[in-house]
C-alpha positions as CSV (number, residue, x, y, z in Angstrom):
1,M,0.0,0.0,0.0
2,A,1.1,3.6,-0.7
3,D,2.0,5.6,2.3
4,Q,2.3,9.1,0.8
5,P,-0.7,11.6,0.8
6,I,-2.2,12.2,-2.6
7,H,-2.8,15.8,-1.7
8,P,0.0,18.2,-0.7
9,R,0.9,18.1,3.0
10,V,-0.5,20.8,5.1
11,D,1.9,22.6,7.5
12,L,0.0,24.4,10.3
13,R,1.5,27.0,12.6
14,P,1.0,26.3,16.4
15,D,-1.5,29.2,16.6
16,Q,-3.5,27.7,13.7
17,V,-3.7,24.3,15.5
18,A,-4.8,26.2,18.7
19,D,-7.5,28.0,16.7
20,A,-8.7,24.7,15.1
21,L,-9.1,23.2,18.6
22,G,-10.5,26.4,20.1
23,A,-13.5,26.3,17.7
24,W,-14.4,23.0,19.3
25,L,-13.5,23.8,22.9
26,G,-14.7,27.3,23.0
27,A,-11.3,28.8,23.6
28,A,-7.9,28.1,22.1
29,P,-5.9,25.7,24.3
30,E,-2.2,25.6,25.0
31,I,-0.6,23.3,22.4
32,H,2.2,21.1,23.7
33,E,2.9,18.8,20.8
34,V,1.9,18.3,17.1
35,N,3.0,15.0,15.7
36,S,2.5,13.6,12.2
37,L,0.7,10.3,12.1
38,S,1.8,7.9,9.4
39,G,-0.4,6.2,6.9
40,G,-2.6,9.0,5.5
41,C,-2.9,8.3,1.8
42,V,-5.0,11.4,1.0
43,D,-4.8,14.1,3.6
44,T,-2.5,15.3,6.5
45,V,-3.2,13.6,9.8
46,L,-1.8,15.0,13.1
47,E,-1.9,14.1,16.7
48,V,-2.2,17.1,18.9
49,V,-1.3,17.1,22.6
50,Y,-3.0,20.1,24.4
51,G,-4.3,21.5,27.7
52,A,-3.3,21.2,31.3
53,E,-3.8,17.4,31.4
54,G,-2.0,16.7,28.1
55,E,-5.2,15.5,26.4
56,R,-4.8,14.1,22.9
57,V,-6.9,14.5,19.8
58,V,-6.4,13.7,16.1
59,L,-6.6,16.6,13.5
60,K,-7.3,15.6,9.9
61,V,-6.8,18.5,7.5
62,S,-7.1,19.0,3.8
63,N,-5.1,21.6,1.9
64,E,-8.3,23.2,0.6
65,P,-11.3,24.9,2.3
66,E,-14.9,23.7,1.5
67,E,-13.6,20.1,1.1
68,K,-16.9,18.2,1.2
69,R,-15.0,14.9,1.2
70,L,-13.8,15.6,4.8
71,G,-17.3,16.4,5.8
72,A,-18.5,13.1,4.4
73,E,-15.8,11.3,6.4
74,F,-16.9,13.0,9.6
75,A,-20.5,12.0,8.9
76,R,-19.5,8.4,8.4
77,L,-17.8,8.3,11.7
78,Q,-21.0,9.6,13.3
79,F,-23.0,6.9,11.5
80,Y,-20.8,4.0,12.7
81,R,-20.7,5.3,16.2
82,G,-24.5,5.7,16.3
83,A,-25.6,2.6,14.4
84,T,-23.0,-0.1,15.4
85,R,-20.6,-1.2,18.1
86,F,-17.8,-1.3,15.6
87,P,-14.8,0.6,17.2
88,V,-14.1,3.8,15.3
89,P,-12.9,7.1,16.7
90,E,-15.5,9.4,18.2
91,P,-15.9,12.4,15.9
92,R,-15.5,15.6,17.8
93,Y,-15.7,18.7,15.5
94,C,-15.7,19.5,11.8
95,D,-15.2,22.8,9.9
96,L,-15.1,23.2,6.2
97,S,-15.6,26.9,6.0
98,G,-11.9,27.9,5.8
99,Q,-12.6,30.7,8.2
100,V,-11.1,29.1,11.4
101,I,-8.0,28.1,9.5
102,P,-7.6,28.4,5.7
103,H,-8.3,24.6,5.3
104,S,-11.0,22.0,5.8
105,Y,-10.5,19.9,8.9
106,Y,-12.1,17.7,11.5
107,L,-11.2,16.5,14.9
108,M,-11.7,13.0,16.3
109,E,-10.7,10.8,19.2
110,R,-7.1,9.6,19.5
111,L,-7.4,5.8,19.7
112,E,-4.8,4.3,22.1
113,G,-1.8,2.7,20.5
114,V,-0.2,2.7,17.0
115,N,-1.3,1.4,13.7
116,L,-0.6,-2.3,12.9
117,S,2.3,-1.6,10.6
118,Q,4.1,0.2,13.5
119,A,3.5,-2.6,16.1
120,R,6.9,-4.2,15.7
121,W,6.7,-5.4,19.3
122,L,3.8,-7.8,18.3
123,S,4.7,-11.5,18.8
124,D,3.5,-14.2,16.5
125,Q,1.0,-15.3,19.2
126,G,-0.1,-11.7,19.7
127,Y,-0.7,-11.3,16.0
128,K,-2.9,-14.4,16.0
129,D,-4.9,-13.1,19.0
130,L,-5.3,-9.8,17.3
131,Q,-6.6,-11.4,14.1
132,G,-9.2,-13.1,16.2
133,Q,-10.3,-9.7,17.7
134,I,-10.4,-8.2,14.2
135,G,-12.4,-11.2,12.9
136,R,-15.0,-10.9,15.7
137,A,-15.3,-7.1,15.2
138,V,-15.7,-7.4,11.5
139,A,-18.3,-10.2,11.8
140,E,-20.3,-8.2,14.2
141,L,-20.2,-5.2,11.8
142,H,-21.5,-7.5,9.1
143,Q,-24.7,-8.0,11.1
144,C,-25.7,-4.4,10.1
145,H,-27.8,-4.3,6.9
146,A,-29.7,-1.8,4.7
147,P,-32.4,-2.1,2.1
148,W,-30.1,-1.4,-0.8
149,F,-26.4,-1.5,-1.9
150,G,-24.2,1.6,-2.0
151,P,-22.8,4.4,0.2
152,I,-24.8,5.1,3.4
153,G,-26.8,8.0,1.8
154,E,-27.8,5.8,-1.1
155,A,-28.4,2.6,0.8
156,L,-30.7,4.2,3.3
157,P,-32.9,6.2,0.7
158,A,-36.0,8.2,1.4
159,T,-37.6,6.5,-1.6
160,D,-38.9,3.0,-2.2
161,S,-37.8,3.2,-5.8
162,P,-34.0,2.7,-5.9
163,A,-31.9,2.6,-9.1
164,P,-31.7,-0.9,-10.5
165,E,-28.0,-1.3,-9.6
166,Q,-28.9,-0.7,-5.9
167,K,-31.0,-3.8,-5.8
168,D,-28.5,-6.4,-7.1
169,W,-25.0,-6.7,-5.9
170,W,-23.6,-7.8,-9.3
171,R,-25.1,-4.7,-10.9
172,W,-23.7,-2.3,-8.2
173,F,-20.3,-3.9,-8.2
174,H,-20.1,-4.0,-12.0
175,R,-20.9,-0.2,-12.1
176,M,-18.1,0.5,-9.6
177,A,-15.6,-1.6,-11.6
178,E,-16.8,-0.2,-14.9
179,E,-16.1,3.4,-13.7
180,R,-12.6,2.4,-12.5
181,V,-11.9,0.6,-15.8
182,R,-13.1,3.6,-17.8
183,K,-10.8,5.9,-15.8
184,A,-7.9,3.5,-16.4
185,E,-8.6,3.6,-20.1
186,G,-8.4,7.4,-19.9
187,E,-5.1,7.4,-17.9
188,R,-3.5,4.9,-20.4
189,L,-1.0,3.7,-17.8
190,L,-1.8,0.1,-18.6
191,A,-0.8,-1.4,-22.0
192,D,-3.5,-1.4,-24.7
193,E,-3.8,-5.2,-24.7
194,T,-4.0,-5.3,-20.9
195,L,-6.8,-2.7,-21.1
196,R,-8.6,-4.8,-23.7
197,R,-8.4,-7.9,-21.5
198,L,-9.6,-5.9,-18.5
199,R,-12.6,-4.7,-20.4
200,R,-13.5,-8.3,-21.4
201,L,-13.1,-9.5,-17.9
202,L,-16.0,-7.3,-16.9
203,D,-18.3,-9.4,-19.0
204,V,-18.2,-12.3,-16.5
205,F,-19.5,-10.3,-13.6
206,E,-23.1,-11.2,-13.9
207,R,-22.4,-14.9,-14.0
208,L,-19.9,-14.7,-11.1
209,F,-21.7,-12.2,-8.8
210,A,-25.4,-12.8,-9.5
211,G,-27.4,-14.2,-6.6
212,A,-29.0,-13.3,-3.3
213,A,-26.9,-11.1,-1.1
214,K,-27.9,-8.8,1.8
215,P,-26.6,-5.2,1.6
216,T,-24.1,-5.3,4.5
217,L,-22.3,-2.5,6.2
218,V,-18.5,-2.9,5.7
219,H,-15.5,-0.8,6.7
220,G,-14.2,-1.1,3.1
221,D,-10.6,-0.1,3.7
222,I,-9.1,-2.3,6.4
223,W,-5.3,-2.6,6.0
224,A,-2.5,-2.4,8.5
225,T,-2.4,1.4,8.7
226,N,-6.2,1.6,9.4
227,V,-6.0,-0.9,12.3
228,I,-5.0,0.7,15.7
229,V,-3.6,-1.6,18.4
230,A,-2.2,-1.2,21.9
231,P,-0.1,-3.5,24.0
232,R,-1.3,-4.7,27.4
233,K,0.9,-5.0,30.4
234,N,0.8,-8.8,30.3
235,G,2.3,-8.9,26.8
236,E,-1.1,-9.3,25.1
237,V,-2.5,-7.0,22.5
238,R,-5.7,-5.0,22.3
239,L,-7.6,-3.9,19.2
240,S,-8.2,-0.2,19.9
241,G,-10.3,0.3,16.7
242,F,-10.3,1.1,13.0
243,V,-9.9,4.4,11.2
244,D,-11.2,5.7,7.8
245,P,-14.3,3.6,7.3
246,S,-15.8,3.9,3.8
247,G,-19.5,3.9,4.8
248,L,-20.5,1.3,2.2
249,F,-23.3,-1.3,2.2
250,A,-21.9,-4.1,0.0
251,H,-21.5,-7.9,-0.1
252,P,-19.5,-8.9,3.0
253,E,-17.0,-10.7,0.8
254,Y,-16.0,-7.3,-0.6
255,E,-14.5,-6.7,2.8
256,L,-12.9,-10.1,3.1
257,A,-11.1,-9.9,-0.2
258,Y,-9.8,-6.4,0.7
259,L,-8.4,-7.8,3.9
260,E,-6.6,-10.6,2.0
261,I,-5.2,-8.6,-0.9
262,W,-2.9,-6.7,1.5
263,Q,-2.3,-9.8,3.6
264,T,-3.7,-8.0,6.7
265,V,-5.2,-11.2,8.0
266,G,-4.9,-15.0,7.7
267,Q,-6.6,-18.1,9.0
268,P,-7.0,-17.0,12.6
269,F,-9.2,-14.1,11.3
270,F,-11.4,-16.4,9.3
271,D,-11.7,-18.9,12.1
272,A,-13.1,-16.1,14.4
273,Y,-15.2,-14.6,11.7
274,R,-17.0,-17.8,10.8
275,E,-18.0,-18.3,14.4
276,I,-20.3,-15.3,14.0
277,H,-20.9,-14.9,10.2
278,P,-20.9,-17.4,7.3
279,I,-18.9,-17.1,4.1
280,D,-20.4,-18.0,0.8
281,E,-18.9,-21.1,-0.9
282,G,-18.2,-19.2,-4.1
283,Y,-16.1,-16.6,-2.4
284,P,-12.6,-18.1,-3.5
285,L,-13.7,-18.0,-7.1
286,R,-14.8,-14.3,-6.9
287,R,-12.0,-13.1,-4.7
288,P,-9.5,-12.3,-7.6
289,F,-12.1,-10.2,-9.3
290,Y,-12.5,-8.1,-6.1
291,W,-8.7,-7.8,-6.1
292,L,-8.8,-6.7,-9.7
293,N,-11.2,-3.9,-8.9
294,T,-9.0,-2.8,-6.0
295,L,-5.8,-2.9,-8.0
296,V,-7.3,-0.8,-10.8
297,Q,-8.4,1.7,-8.2
298,H,-4.9,2.0,-6.9
299,V,-3.4,2.2,-10.3
300,N,-5.7,5.2,-11.0
301,A,-5.0,6.8,-7.6
302,F,-1.3,6.3,-7.1
303,K,0.1,5.6,-10.6
304,T,3.1,3.7,-9.3
305,D,5.0,0.8,-10.9
306,N,4.1,-1.7,-8.1
307,Y,0.4,-1.3,-8.7
308,L,0.8,-1.4,-12.4
309,R,2.8,-4.7,-12.3
310,A,0.3,-6.2,-9.8
311,A,-2.7,-5.2,-11.9
312,T,-1.1,-6.4,-15.1
313,D,-0.1,-9.8,-13.6
314,L,-3.6,-10.4,-12.2
315,I,-5.3,-9.4,-15.5
316,D,-3.1,-11.7,-17.4
317,S,-3.7,-14.6,-14.9
318,L,-7.5,-14.1,-15.0
319,W,-7.5,-13.8,-18.8
320,A,-5.4,-17.0,-19.2
321,A,-7.9,-18.9,-16.9
322,L,-10.9,-17.5,-18.8
323,T,-9.6,-18.3,-22.3
324,K,-8.4,-21.8,-21.2
325,K,-11.9,-22.6,-19.9
326,K,-13.5,-21.4,-23.1
327,T,-11.2,-23.5,-25.3
328,A,-11.3,-26.7,-23.1
329,P,-12.9,-29.7,-24.8
């Protein structure tokens, strides 16, 4: 996964940080520390230590004012906190006006610990235990359903007449993948033959993904940097929570495939998950197509050689399997 923000880094003066917190607290506090938090792939994320007791809060800031995307992130945190027990940071305050500081920003709870990629103290047994905690948390989240597929605002509509693709998972997922393929064709980072094969692979979506599926609330972006963990005194590890949820109602295997593509979890996760939530038998067959969608998204977003190679290799592999099946006697 990439670890560099897509948008330019925001450098705030201490007085600007104090003003940002002051809009929430009612008065600008004394700022003791401002520390960069690693892993933000879009915006600048800062830990702020402030006040007489050394309280901590996370400040997420965009380089532009009126950045509605940050407002949507804040609203998603509010939704998860209100509708589920899934551990995400408590949202504290949001301002998109650019009048407090010349940026859009929001404040949220500082979860205890570090992200999983930084937990180098984690033993093999501790990692297995953590996977079990993640598996149970994700399985519980997947008990939350909606009438239709899509982002929170679309999946919980005020109308009884949703768009056709909101009713069927294959239609909704195909639309998402189609949009990403169309963008990849415009970017032309992938070779022409690779793009042609990619387009043809979309044709199998109805056969692969058709079938009954409940629109299920997923996190949608669980990888090591979005998992916050803390050590316990007895050497064990505690899952503090997850950051940057996507606010999407999807097929639950959409989440499972994303967890596997970055090798965030293994068998201990699935053992714990299955105790609470079943997994469809056809998931292993569909998994590489979920990976395909994710890799094309990352090619479009980051444009780096590692994603280009991974996407090309997967496209070639799926194409070989598809054409071999068509020519088999």
